[in-house]
Legacy VTK file of the C-alpha trace (Angstrom):
# vtk DataFile Version 3.0
C-alpha trace
ASCII
DATASET POLYDATA
POINTS 305 float
-2.607 34.984 5.671
-1.181 31.645 6.590
0.668 29.745 3.848
-0.670 26.489 2.694
1.005 23.406 4.179
1.323 20.169 2.229
1.778 16.628 3.481
2.980 13.721 1.374
2.299 10.371 2.939
4.532 7.744 1.372
4.161 3.979 2.009
7.600 2.526 1.556
8.344 -1.089 0.279
5.532 -1.685 -2.225
6.136 -5.093 -3.732
8.152 -6.574 -0.818
5.418 -9.130 -0.234
1.823 -9.694 -1.430
0.091 -8.983 1.948
2.067 -5.759 2.408
1.208 -4.531 -1.135
-2.519 -5.446 -0.557
-2.542 -3.367 2.664
-1.011 -0.392 0.970
-3.571 -0.452 -1.835
-6.387 -0.674 0.735
-5.052 2.512 2.370
-4.963 4.186 -0.966
-8.613 3.428 -1.345
-9.225 5.246 1.927
-7.306 8.288 0.798
-4.859 8.453 3.640
-1.647 7.871 1.637
-0.542 9.707 -1.457
2.276 7.608 -2.830
4.200 4.344 -2.545
7.563 3.161 -3.826
8.293 -0.108 -5.530
11.159 -2.531 -4.780
11.685 -3.722 -8.400
14.179 -6.417 -7.382
11.680 -8.132 -5.078
10.355 -11.541 -6.251
6.822 -10.086 -5.662
7.350 -6.890 -7.699
5.614 -8.010 -10.873
2.477 -9.288 -9.175
2.298 -6.147 -7.023
2.441 -3.954 -10.077
-0.381 -5.978 -11.566
-2.515 -5.414 -8.519
-1.767 -1.718 -8.614
-2.941 -1.466 -12.231
-6.067 -3.484 -11.507
-6.813 -1.106 -8.596
-7.074 1.779 -11.012
-3.756 3.293 -10.195
-5.305 5.330 -7.418
-1.936 5.701 -5.766
1.151 7.377 -7.204
3.719 4.698 -7.668
7.431 5.503 -7.489
10.748 3.661 -7.397
12.529 2.324 -4.126
16.259 1.856 -5.212
17.612 -1.042 -3.198
21.042 -2.474 -2.329
20.125 -4.272 0.869
17.483 -6.968 0.347
16.986 -9.840 -2.108
19.019 -10.176 -5.266
20.195 -7.482 -7.703
18.673 -6.936 -11.132
22.110 -7.247 -12.827
23.989 -10.533 -12.776
25.970 -10.672 -9.478
29.280 -11.093 -11.375
28.741 -7.553 -12.820
28.587 -5.964 -9.351
30.771 -8.003 -7.067
31.363 -5.293 -4.440
27.636 -5.134 -3.685
26.803 -8.897 -3.226
27.730 -11.808 -0.923
28.960 -15.220 -1.888
25.387 -16.316 -2.776
24.980 -13.454 -5.178
22.420 -11.689 -2.867
22.711 -8.106 -1.682
24.625 -7.484 1.513
22.828 -6.716 4.689
22.509 -2.995 5.696
25.224 -3.272 8.242
27.703 -4.943 5.858
26.964 -2.457 3.111
27.456 0.517 5.489
30.838 -0.872 6.605
31.966 -1.205 2.982
30.762 2.310 2.071
32.535 3.880 5.108
35.767 2.141 4.129
35.411 2.940 0.368
35.321 -0.762 -0.643
32.166 -0.413 -2.764
32.709 0.598 -6.356
30.585 3.577 -7.312
30.338 2.478 -10.919
28.710 -0.721 -9.784
26.164 1.236 -7.742
25.167 3.354 -10.681
25.033 0.310 -12.983
22.670 -1.501 -10.668
20.502 1.582 -10.141
20.358 2.073 -13.820
19.136 -1.509 -14.300
16.556 -1.112 -11.542
15.437 2.155 -13.159
14.850 0.411 -16.459
13.059 -2.444 -14.693
10.608 0.051 -13.128
9.878 1.463 -16.505
9.375 -1.964 -17.979
7.017 -2.994 -15.104
4.897 0.155 -14.913
5.142 1.604 -18.388
6.291 4.970 -17.146
9.085 6.811 -15.314
8.973 7.188 -11.606
7.227 10.327 -10.203
8.739 9.701 -6.784
11.988 8.144 -5.639
13.513 7.216 -2.212
16.018 4.533 -1.309
15.364 1.418 0.778
16.948 1.817 4.273
17.734 5.576 3.394
21.015 4.562 1.774
21.088 7.652 -0.390
22.584 9.567 2.521
25.946 7.981 1.670
27.937 10.037 -0.851
28.606 7.210 -3.307
25.001 6.030 -3.307
23.511 9.610 -3.526
25.778 10.459 -6.449
24.882 7.264 -8.296
21.216 8.004 -7.826
21.490 11.560 -9.092
23.439 10.276 -12.045
20.638 7.825 -13.029
17.880 10.485 -12.422
19.730 13.105 -14.428
18.284 11.653 -17.722
14.668 12.000 -16.653
12.551 15.035 -17.651
10.703 16.294 -15.818
12.729 15.420 -12.698
11.001 13.213 -10.123
10.392 14.123 -6.534
13.161 12.739 -4.401
12.924 12.403 -0.572
15.174 14.697 1.399
16.262 12.871 4.595
16.381 15.733 7.068
14.565 16.570 10.276
13.930 19.735 12.174
15.167 20.183 15.719
11.563 20.351 16.830
10.978 16.708 15.915
14.506 15.420 16.563
14.219 16.464 20.230
10.529 16.603 20.621
9.457 13.215 19.244
10.972 10.187 20.881
12.201 7.014 19.221
15.363 5.944 17.364
17.081 9.273 18.257
20.786 8.182 17.557
19.641 6.675 14.211
17.748 9.855 13.301
20.635 12.147 14.306
22.961 10.030 12.109
20.539 10.123 9.166
20.036 13.853 9.565
23.741 14.586 9.733
24.484 12.910 6.482
21.016 13.530 4.933
21.215 17.312 5.002
24.295 17.355 2.772
22.687 14.998 0.226
19.455 17.055 0.374
21.435 20.115 -0.779
23.043 18.168 -3.556
19.646 16.982 -4.680
18.261 20.519 -4.701
21.337 21.721 -6.710
20.590 18.856 -9.191
17.058 20.249 -9.733
15.303 17.397 -7.962
12.237 18.646 -6.080
11.757 17.447 -2.506
10.330 18.000 0.911
11.338 20.598 3.579
11.359 17.978 6.370
10.802 14.250 6.909
8.781 12.658 9.573
8.036 9.132 10.778
11.363 7.330 11.463
11.262 5.380 14.704
11.908 2.085 16.516
9.376 -0.830 15.816
8.250 -0.970 19.444
7.013 2.659 19.482
4.492 2.053 16.690
2.270 0.399 19.388
1.638 3.951 20.666
-1.747 5.087 19.354
-0.371 8.698 19.303
2.618 7.682 17.112
1.699 9.222 13.784
-0.364 12.208 15.245
2.441 13.221 17.481
4.765 13.635 14.431
2.083 15.612 12.502
1.491 17.956 15.386
5.160 18.847 15.838
6.717 18.819 12.353
7.373 22.277 10.860
7.656 23.151 7.178
5.432 23.751 4.274
6.119 20.653 2.261
6.497 17.682 4.668
6.804 13.922 3.919
5.601 11.302 6.357
7.407 7.932 5.733
5.382 4.812 6.808
5.608 1.075 6.336
2.039 -0.209 6.475
0.728 -3.639 5.396
-0.884 -6.739 6.511
0.976 -9.565 8.433
3.205 -10.905 5.704
4.972 -14.224 6.187
6.999 -13.746 2.984
9.106 -11.151 4.819
10.502 -13.562 7.389
14.236 -13.946 6.890
14.247 -11.127 4.198
13.164 -8.132 6.198
12.899 -9.108 9.795
11.283 -11.822 11.848
8.206 -12.437 14.118
10.490 -11.938 17.076
12.176 -8.499 16.269
8.960 -6.523 15.775
9.600 -5.585 12.253
6.950 -7.591 10.648
4.171 -6.866 13.273
5.084 -3.199 12.955
3.595 -3.001 9.491
0.152 -4.248 10.528
0.165 -1.786 13.430
1.046 1.112 11.129
-1.864 -0.046 8.847
-4.230 0.224 11.829
-2.930 3.744 12.929
-3.279 5.221 9.497
-6.946 4.075 9.319
-7.815 5.818 12.634
-9.954 8.921 12.323
-7.583 10.622 14.667
-4.935 10.611 11.952
-7.034 12.338 9.337
-8.306 14.840 11.907
-4.741 15.670 12.999
-3.582 16.243 9.478
-6.482 18.712 8.999
-6.066 20.474 12.280
-2.279 20.997 11.613
-3.159 22.859 8.497
-2.029 20.209 6.008
-3.363 19.387 2.626
-2.540 15.975 1.330
-0.337 16.103 -1.768
0.964 13.778 -4.460
4.804 13.988 -4.946
4.393 14.719 -8.625
2.596 18.012 -7.600
5.615 19.383 -5.693
7.471 20.661 -8.679
4.473 22.669 -9.935
3.924 24.284 -6.578
7.603 25.289 -6.390
7.518 26.663 -9.887
4.419 28.772 -9.248
5.922 30.145 -5.998
9.151 31.102 -7.899
7.149 32.881 -10.554
5.185 34.735 -7.937
8.322 35.932 -6.254
9.692 37.102 -9.538
6.591 39.111 -10.607
5.673 40.710 -7.257
7.683 44.020 -6.801
9.933 44.102 -3.725
LINES 1 306
305 0 1 2 3 4 5 6 7 8 9 10 11 12 13 14 15 16 17 18 19 20 21 22 23 24 25 26 27 28 29 30 31 32 33 34 35 36 37 38 39 40 41 42 43 44 45 46 47 48 49 50 51 52 53 54 55 56 57 58 59 60 61 62 63 64 65 66 67 68 69 70 71 72 73 74 75 76 77 78 79 80 81 82 83 84 85 86 87 88 89 90 91 92 93 94 95 96 97 98 99 100 101 102 103 104 105 106 107 108 109 110 111 112 113 114 115 116 117 118 119 120 121 122 123 124 125 126 127 128 129 130 131 132 133 134 135 136 137 138 139 140 141 142 143 144 145 146 147 148 149 150 151 152 153 154 155 156 157 158 159 160 161 162 163 164 165 166 167 168 169 170 171 172 173 174 175 176 177 178 179 180 181 182 183 184 185 186 187 188 189 190 191 192 193 194 195 196 197 198 199 200 201 202 203 204 205 206 207 208 209 210 211 212 213 214 215 216 217 218 219 220 221 222 223 224 225 226 227 228 229 230 231 232 233 234 235 236 237 238 239 240 241 242 243 244 245 246 247 248 249 250 251 252 253 254 255 256 257 258 259 260 261 262 263 264 265 266 267 268 269 270 271 272 273 274 275 276 277 278 279 280 281 282 283 284 285 286 287 288 289 290 291 292 293 294 295 296 297 298 299 300 301 302 303 304
């Protein structure tokens, strides 16, 4: 008998802007996404959480730790290695350079993540069921260690995205291949560390690409058809056209902002749901992963060899 396969569909960047958050909640009403993650340091975080509560909390809301957009939760003078002269977070490129050369202070990362974690609890009234970092920065050792340090205090442990791909998708699905090879190279090591820390996660990740390729109507279904694994996460960035993102997370010229509206359209297509079903997947909330893994471990222990 074939084993069950599970698909977590996570909409990243909840709270980044009002139109983005509204689009995510509309997809939750349609039952095509199972989780989203909140940027607690965004100026739109509080109003987005309000909208989530008013919607009946139909979507599992998690935390999106961030070091690369807007301003920190802590006063900038407390974390000088993470901010620019204006007190805002560094761009992804500048942060990566500082991480590679060891200029960022790990204690400052953990302090900011701890403040963001507490801010999440303050806004939502509960601990996060699902966690993944903005721009996948958890693949860097200092960031991954700081994140595990903050999550160590939570019981039960949250689901944490494991940033690793299979060779079937790395070489069988086009788009952003150099970026994906880099993420996979560093992400696999961090995935092992997350597992050793008792943080449940996915077998493989799908959905990373270049903005231009989202115009392909087969974009999401191609991933679903090819990705192996029993517990798979599909990362997506849907939303309505959101002018509040200009200058913060792209521009109208670079394709980043239009990408969100296109992904929103693709997830609503009947072909997406049909492909999920034909690939043998059942949609899953991240908080259910730990229970599935525990039941499987119990079964292995009780069935004689």
